[in-house]
LOKOL-694279 format. One record per atom (N, C-alpha, C): z, y, x negated; residue number from 1; residue in three letters; atom name. Coordinates in Angstrom, 2 decimals. Last residue first. Layout:
BEGIN
       up    north     east  seq  type  atom
        Z        Y        X  NUM   Ala    CA
...
REM end
This chain:
BEGIN
       up    north     east  seq  type  atom
   -15.32    -2.02   -19.80  115   Ala     N
   -14.48    -2.76   -20.94  115   Ala    CA
   -14.62    -4.27   -20.59  115   Ala     C
   -17.28    -0.51   -18.68  114   Gly     N
   -17.52    -1.27   -19.88  114   Gly    CA
   -16.79    -2.14   -20.76  114   Gly     C
   -16.53     0.66   -16.58  113   Ser     N
   -15.63     1.31   -17.64  113   Ser    CA
   -16.48     0.60   -18.87  113   Ser     C
   -17.74    -0.99   -14.41  112   Asp     N
   -17.91     0.64   -14.67  112   Asp    CA
   -17.83     1.04   -15.95  112   Asp     C
   -16.06    -3.29   -14.44  111   Leu     N
   -17.60    -3.14   -15.20  111   Leu    CA
   -17.87    -1.87   -15.13  111   Leu     C
   -13.66    -2.49   -13.89  110   Ile     N
   -13.55    -2.75   -15.26  110   Ile    CA
   -15.34    -2.80   -15.41  110   Ile     C
   -14.27    -1.47   -11.08  109   Glu     N
   -13.52    -0.21   -12.20  109   Glu    CA
   -13.70    -0.75   -13.57  109   Glu     C
   -14.79    -3.62    -9.98  108   Lys     N
   -15.83    -2.69   -10.19  108   Lys    CA
   -15.55    -1.59   -11.12  108   Lys     C
   -12.65    -5.31   -10.12  107   Leu     N
   -13.71    -5.77   -11.00  107   Leu    CA
   -14.55    -4.86   -11.21  107   Leu     C
   -10.86    -3.64    -8.21  106   Val     N
   -10.48    -3.86    -9.80  106   Val    CA
   -11.61    -4.13   -10.51  106   Val     C
   -12.28    -3.89    -5.98  105   Val     N
   -12.33    -2.80    -6.29  105   Val    CA
   -12.03    -2.82    -7.91  105   Val     C
   -12.23    -6.71    -5.60  104   Ala     N
   -13.41    -6.20    -6.01  104   Ala    CA
   -13.55    -4.73    -6.53  104   Ala     C
    -9.59    -7.04    -4.67  103   Glu     N
    -9.95    -7.58    -6.21  103   Glu    CA
   -11.42    -6.90    -6.66  103   Glu     C
    -8.39    -4.24    -2.96  102   Asn     N
    -8.82    -5.44    -3.07  102   Asn    CA
    -9.34    -5.69    -4.59  102   Asn     C
    -8.16    -1.44    -1.64  101   Gln     N
    -7.18    -2.10    -2.25  101   Gln    CA
    -7.50    -3.74    -2.12  101   Gln     C
   -10.13     0.15    -0.14  100   Ala     N
    -9.79     0.52    -1.46  100   Ala    CA
    -8.65    -0.23    -1.99  100   Ala     C
   -10.67    -1.47     2.38   99   Gln     N
   -11.68    -1.32     1.17   99   Gln    CA
   -11.23    -0.56    -0.10   99   Gln     C
    -8.98    -4.17     3.76   98   Ala     N
    -8.49    -2.92     2.63   98   Ala    CA
    -9.77    -2.60     1.98   98   Ala     C
    -9.69    -6.46     4.54   97   Arg     N
   -10.10    -5.45     5.34   97   Arg    CA
    -9.69    -4.00     4.85   97   Arg     C
   -11.59    -8.92     2.33   96   Ala     N
   -10.62    -8.12     2.86   96   Ala    CA
   -10.90    -6.84     3.61   96   Ala     C
   -13.89   -10.17     1.40   95   Ala     N
   -13.61   -10.26     2.88   95   Ala    CA
   -12.53    -9.40     3.39   95   Ala     C
   -16.66    -8.73    -0.72   94   Tyr     N
   -15.41    -9.45    -0.57   94   Tyr    CA
   -14.89    -9.19     1.02   94   Tyr     C
   -18.87    -8.68    -3.10   93   Val     N
   -18.71    -8.82    -1.84   93   Val    CA
   -17.42    -9.37    -1.66   93   Val     C
   -20.44    -6.35    -5.26   92   Leu     N
   -19.36    -7.29    -5.40   92   Leu    CA
   -18.96    -7.30    -3.70   92   Leu     C
   -23.98    -6.37    -6.08   91   Thr     N
   -22.87    -5.75    -5.04   91   Thr    CA
   -21.70    -6.79    -4.97   91   Thr     C
   -25.95    -4.86    -8.38   90   Ile     N
   -25.18    -6.15    -8.08   90   Ile    CA
   -24.15    -5.68    -7.03   90   Ile     C
   -28.76    -4.34   -10.46   89   Asn     N
   -27.97    -3.80    -9.16   89   Asn    CA
   -27.20    -5.16    -8.80   89   Asn     C
   -29.08    -6.06   -13.40   88   Gly     N
   -29.78    -5.02   -12.60   88   Gly    CA
   -28.49    -4.79   -11.47   88   Gly     C
   -28.01    -7.47   -15.46   87   Gln     N
   -29.43    -7.59   -14.99   87   Gln    CA
   -29.87    -6.79   -14.01   87   Gln     C
   -25.56    -6.83   -15.91   86   Arg     N
   -26.31    -6.26   -16.76   86   Arg    CA
   -27.86    -6.60   -16.54   86   Arg     C
   -24.09    -8.32   -14.13   85   Ser     N
   -24.03    -6.87   -14.00   85   Ser    CA
   -25.22    -6.36   -14.82   85   Ser     C
   -24.37   -10.89   -15.16   84   Leu     N
   -24.89   -10.29   -13.90   84   Leu    CA
   -24.99    -8.90   -13.73   84   Leu     C
   -22.54   -10.33   -17.32   83   Ala     N
   -24.06   -10.91   -17.63   83   Ala    CA
   -24.83   -10.42   -16.20   83   Ala     C
   -20.07   -10.11   -15.82   82   Arg     N
   -20.71    -9.03   -16.79   82   Arg    CA
   -22.24    -9.25   -17.31   82   Arg     C
   -19.74   -12.53   -14.93   81   Leu     N
   -19.98   -11.30   -14.27   81   Leu    CA
   -20.61   -10.24   -14.78   81   Leu     C
   -19.40   -14.20   -16.88   80   Glu     N
   -20.89   -14.52   -16.25   80   Glu    CA
   -21.02   -13.29   -15.35   80   Glu     C
   -17.23   -12.98   -17.99   79   Thr     N
   -18.36   -13.01   -18.79   79   Thr    CA
   -19.66   -13.28   -18.07   79   Thr     C
   -15.27   -13.74   -16.00   78   Met     N
   -15.77   -12.51   -16.14   78   Met    CA
   -17.07   -12.15   -17.23   78   Met     C
   -14.68   -16.59   -16.70   77   Ala     N
   -15.76   -15.97   -15.50   77   Ala    CA
   -16.06   -14.58   -15.52   77   Ala     C
   -12.81   -16.63   -18.26   76   Pro     N
   -14.25   -16.84   -18.79   76   Pro    CA
   -14.90   -16.37   -17.91   76   Pro     C
    -9.96   -14.76   -18.62   75   Asn     N
   -10.86   -15.60   -17.40   75   Asn    CA
   -12.46   -15.55   -18.17   75   Asn     C
    -8.05   -13.01   -19.79   74   Ser     N
    -8.45   -14.57   -20.41   74   Ser    CA
    -9.30   -15.30   -19.15   74   Ser     C
    -8.13   -10.69   -18.18   73   Lys     N
    -8.42   -10.81   -19.93   73   Lys    CA
    -8.84   -12.05   -20.44   73   Lys     C
    -7.42   -11.22   -15.85   72   Leu     N
    -8.77   -11.04   -15.93   72   Leu    CA
    -9.11   -11.24   -17.36   72   Leu     C
    -4.72   -11.29   -15.65   71   Glu     N
    -5.30   -12.49   -15.53   71   Glu    CA
    -6.90   -12.39   -15.81   71   Glu     C
    -4.62    -8.40   -15.99   70   Ala     N
    -3.94    -9.13   -16.84   70   Ala    CA
    -4.49   -10.80   -16.85   70   Ala     C
    -5.50    -7.72   -13.46   69   Arg     N
    -6.16    -7.23   -14.84   69   Arg    CA
    -5.56    -8.13   -15.77   69   Arg     C
    -3.29    -8.59   -11.69   68   Tyr     N
    -4.88    -9.03   -11.78   68   Tyr    CA
    -5.46    -8.48   -13.00   68   Tyr     C
    -1.27    -7.13   -12.31   67   Arg     N
    -1.15    -8.55   -12.81   67   Arg    CA
    -2.81    -9.15   -12.65   67   Arg     C
    -2.19    -4.35   -11.97   66   Lys     N
    -1.73    -4.61   -12.92   66   Lys    CA
    -1.75    -6.37   -13.56   66   Lys     C
    -2.50    -4.76    -9.03   65   Glu     N
    -3.81    -4.43   -10.00   65   Glu    CA
    -3.39    -4.49   -11.29   65   Glu     C
    -0.10    -5.55    -8.04   64   Phe     N
    -1.32    -6.47    -8.00   64   Phe    CA
    -2.43    -6.26    -8.91   64   Phe     C
     1.43    -3.28    -8.50   63   Gly     N
     1.77    -4.31    -9.31   63   Gly    CA
     0.60    -5.57    -9.26   63   Gly     C
    -0.31    -1.56    -6.76   62   Ser     N
     0.18    -1.10    -8.05   62   Ser    CA
     0.40    -2.77    -9.03   62   Ser     C
     0.10    -2.55    -4.08   61   Trp     N
    -1.12    -2.66    -4.92   61   Trp    CA
    -0.91    -2.26    -6.29   61   Trp     C
     2.36    -3.11    -2.66   60   Lys     N
     2.43    -3.86    -3.80   60   Lys    CA
     1.05    -3.71    -4.64   60   Lys     C
     2.00    -1.35    -0.54   59   Glu     N
     3.18    -1.22    -1.32   59   Glu    CA
     3.18    -1.87    -2.67   59   Glu     C
    -0.09    -2.75     1.06   58   Pro     N
    -0.11    -1.55     0.24   58   Pro    CA
     0.74    -1.23    -0.78   58   Pro     C
    -0.46    -5.86     0.90   57   Asp     N
     0.42    -5.04     1.28   57   Asp    CA
     0.33    -3.92     0.36   57   Asp     C
    -2.04    -8.33     0.69   56   His     N
    -2.68    -7.12     1.29   56   His    CA
    -1.64    -6.11     1.67   56   His     C
    -0.41   -10.45    -0.65   55   Gly     N
    -0.46   -10.28     0.78   55   Gly    CA
    -1.04    -9.09     1.48   55   Gly     C
     0.56   -11.02    -3.32   54   Phe     N
     0.22    -9.54    -2.77   54   Phe    CA
     0.37    -9.47    -1.28   54   Phe     C
     1.20   -13.65    -3.48   53   Trp     N
     2.42   -12.54    -3.40   53   Trp    CA
     1.73   -11.14    -2.93   53   Trp     C
    -1.36   -14.61    -2.80   52   Gln     N
    -0.06   -14.77    -1.78   52   Gln    CA
     0.87   -13.86    -1.88   52   Gln     C
    -2.47   -13.76    -5.12   51   Arg     N
    -3.19   -13.43    -3.78   51   Arg    CA
    -1.97   -13.59    -2.89   51   Arg     C
    -1.22   -15.16    -7.06   50   Leu     N
    -1.36   -13.62    -7.09   50   Leu    CA
    -1.64   -13.11    -5.62   50   Leu     C
    -1.83   -17.98    -6.57   49   Glu     N
    -0.12   -17.21    -6.41   49   Glu    CA
     0.05   -15.75    -6.25   49   Glu     C
    -4.48   -17.98    -6.47   48   Thr     N
    -3.71   -18.12    -5.25   48   Thr    CA
    -2.34   -17.64    -5.46   48   Thr     C
    -5.67   -15.62    -8.79   47   Thr     N
    -5.24   -16.57    -8.44   47   Thr    CA
    -4.67   -16.76    -7.21   47   Thr     C
    -8.35   -13.28    -7.91   46   Pro     N
    -7.12   -13.54    -8.19   46   Pro    CA
    -6.49   -14.99    -7.94   46   Pro     C
   -11.69   -14.44    -9.04   45   Ala     N
   -10.93   -14.20    -7.76   45   Ala    CA
    -9.35   -14.05    -8.51   45   Ala     C
   -13.65   -15.74   -10.36   44   Val     N
   -13.20   -14.44   -11.11   44   Val    CA
   -11.96   -13.80   -10.14   44   Val     C
   -14.15   -18.09    -9.40   43   Glu     N
   -13.41   -18.29   -10.72   43   Glu    CA
   -12.81   -16.83   -11.03   43   Glu     C
   -16.03   -17.61    -7.26   42   Lys     N
   -14.71   -17.74    -7.00   42   Lys    CA
   -13.67   -17.86    -7.93   42   Lys     C
   -18.72   -16.26    -7.07   41   Leu     N
   -17.71   -16.51    -8.28   41   Leu    CA
   -16.18   -16.53    -7.92   41   Leu     C
   -21.56   -17.24    -5.57   40   Trp     N
   -20.08   -17.05    -5.35   40   Trp    CA
   -19.24   -17.43    -6.44   40   Trp     C
   -24.61   -15.50    -5.32   39   Phe     N
   -23.55   -16.26    -6.22   39   Phe    CA
   -22.17   -15.95    -5.66   39   Phe     C
   -25.71   -14.42    -2.92   38   Asp     N
   -26.40   -15.00    -4.22   38   Asp    CA
   -25.77   -15.74    -5.30   38   Asp     C
   -25.39   -14.76     0.17   37   Ile     N
   -24.50   -14.44    -1.07   37   Ile    CA
   -25.49   -15.33    -2.09   37   Ile     C
   -25.74   -14.31     3.25   36   Lys     N
   -26.67   -14.05     2.10   36   Lys    CA
   -26.07   -13.50     0.69   36   Lys     C
   -24.08   -14.75     5.37   35   Ala     N
   -23.72   -13.85     4.45   35   Ala    CA
   -24.40   -13.28     3.24   35   Ala     C
   -25.67   -16.40     7.13   34   Arg     N
   -25.63   -14.74     7.49   34   Arg    CA
   -24.84   -13.99     6.44   34   Arg     C
   -25.60   -18.74     5.99   33   Ala     N
   -26.99   -17.86     6.15   33   Ala    CA
   -26.86   -16.64     6.03   33   Ala     C
   -22.97   -19.13     5.91   32   Lys     N
   -23.44   -18.88     4.63   32   Lys    CA
   -24.85   -18.51     4.78   32   Lys     C
   -21.09   -17.72     8.44   31   Ser     N
   -21.89   -18.94     7.99   31   Ser    CA
   -22.75   -18.35     6.78   31   Ser     C
   -17.97   -16.93     9.10   30   Leu     N
   -19.27   -16.56     8.58   30   Leu    CA
   -19.90   -17.53     7.88   30   Leu     C
   -15.11   -17.54     9.74   29   Gly     N
   -16.27   -17.11    10.88   29   Gly    CA
   -17.48   -16.68    10.37   29   Gly     C
   -13.46   -16.35     6.63   28   Arg     N
   -13.55   -17.04     7.93   28   Arg    CA
   -14.66   -16.50     9.09   28   Arg     C
   -15.10   -16.54     3.23   27   Pro     N
   -14.76   -15.90     4.46   27   Pro    CA
   -14.75   -16.43     5.84   27   Pro     C
   -13.87   -18.90     1.30   26   Trp     N
   -15.02   -18.63     1.87   26   Trp    CA
   -14.66   -17.66     3.06   26   Trp     C
   -11.66   -17.83    -1.57   25   Leu     N
   -11.80   -18.55    -0.28   25   Leu    CA
   -13.17   -18.01     0.29   25   Leu     C
   -11.69   -16.17    -3.75   24   Arg     N
   -11.54   -17.49    -3.88   24   Arg    CA
   -11.79   -18.44    -2.61   24   Arg     C
   -14.45   -13.57    -3.81   23   Asp     N
   -13.25   -14.18    -3.27   23   Asp    CA
   -13.01   -15.86    -3.60   23   Asp     C
   -16.65   -12.41    -4.57   22   Val     N
   -15.58   -12.21    -5.29   22   Val    CA
   -14.28   -13.03    -4.74   22   Val     C
   -20.07   -12.76    -4.04   21   Leu     N
   -18.86   -13.08    -3.45   21   Leu    CA
   -17.85   -13.01    -4.35   21   Leu     C
   -22.61   -10.87    -4.82   20   Val     N
   -21.79   -11.84    -5.62   20   Val    CA
   -20.38   -11.75    -4.68   20   Val     C
   -25.93   -10.17    -4.46   19   Arg     N
   -24.66   -10.14    -3.80   19   Arg    CA
   -23.93   -11.40    -4.32   19   Arg     C
   -28.16    -8.26    -6.01   18   Lys     N
   -27.59    -9.63    -6.17   18   Lys    CA
   -26.37    -9.24    -5.48   18   Lys     C
   -28.98    -5.44    -4.20   17   Gly     N
   -29.25    -6.25    -5.09   17   Gly    CA
   -28.78    -7.68    -5.30   17   Gly     C
   -28.78    -3.80    -2.04   16   Asp     N
   -27.50    -4.56    -2.43   16   Asp    CA
   -27.75    -5.12    -3.95   16   Asp     C
   -30.98    -3.05    -0.62   15   Ser     N
   -30.40    -2.17    -1.79   15   Ser    CA
   -29.21    -2.68    -2.44   15   Ser     C
   -31.37    -4.41     1.24   14   Lys     N
   -32.33    -4.99     0.19   14   Lys    CA
   -31.62    -4.18    -1.08   14   Lys     C
   -28.23    -5.55     2.81   13   Ala     N
   -29.48    -4.87     2.50   13   Ala    CA
   -30.07    -5.05     1.43   13   Ala     C
   -26.07    -7.40     5.16   12   Pro     N
   -26.72    -7.11     3.88   12   Pro    CA
   -27.85    -6.07     3.90   12   Pro     C
   -23.50    -5.71     7.43   11   Leu     N
   -25.10    -6.41     6.98   11   Leu    CA
   -25.73    -6.28     5.63   11   Leu     C
   -20.32    -7.03     6.81   10   Asp     N
   -21.22    -5.55     6.89   10   Asp    CA
   -22.71    -6.55     6.73   10   Asp     C
   -18.57    -9.14     6.01    9   Tyr     N
   -18.75    -8.92     7.31    9   Tyr    CA
   -19.89    -7.58     7.57    9   Tyr     C
   -17.71    -8.41     3.36    8   Val     N
   -18.90    -9.57     3.55    8   Val    CA
   -19.26    -9.59     4.91    8   Val     C
   -18.11    -4.95     2.17    7   Arg     N
   -17.44    -6.26     2.95    7   Arg    CA
   -18.60    -7.25     3.32    7   Arg     C
   -18.97    -4.09    -1.17    6   Lys     N
   -19.40    -4.32     0.34    6   Lys    CA
   -18.50    -5.24     0.97    6   Lys     C
   -20.10    -1.95    -4.02    5   Leu     N
   -18.91    -2.80    -3.29    5   Leu    CA
   -19.30    -2.78    -1.41    5   Leu     C
   -21.82    -2.00    -6.89    4   Met     N
   -21.69    -1.60    -5.46    4   Met    CA
   -20.43    -2.34    -4.78    4   Met     C
   -23.22    -0.98    -9.93    3   Val     N
   -22.10    -2.18    -9.15    3   Val    CA
   -21.74    -1.25    -7.82    3   Val     C
   -26.06    -0.85   -11.44    2   Ser     N
   -25.32    -0.09   -10.66    2   Ser    CA
   -24.36    -1.31   -10.07    2   Ser     C
   -27.97    -0.37   -14.24    1   Met     N
   -27.14    -0.83   -13.74    1   Met    CA
   -26.15    -0.13   -12.69    1   Met     C
REM end
């Protein structure tokens, strides 16, 4: 099993495996056909309140990561995401511009650690 990350606006590739969109909102200006998403697990995304608080502010990253991990502990959608990751390669797809500071990064770390 391999968990990869990719921005939804980047071209899909066969090596992506199953493409899982982990955003709560559908990405702006992108058709479903072009996105080639296999699963949209919006339930695993940060809550609207947390997402709005974070606002992709790099100075809030540490707090966001801590709060998001706390949300995920009681999130039943994590069971589905873990099951998908055990079936083969998956790519966690996100829309954020920040490649190192988004919810997909946190999800990958959790899946890679087996937690």
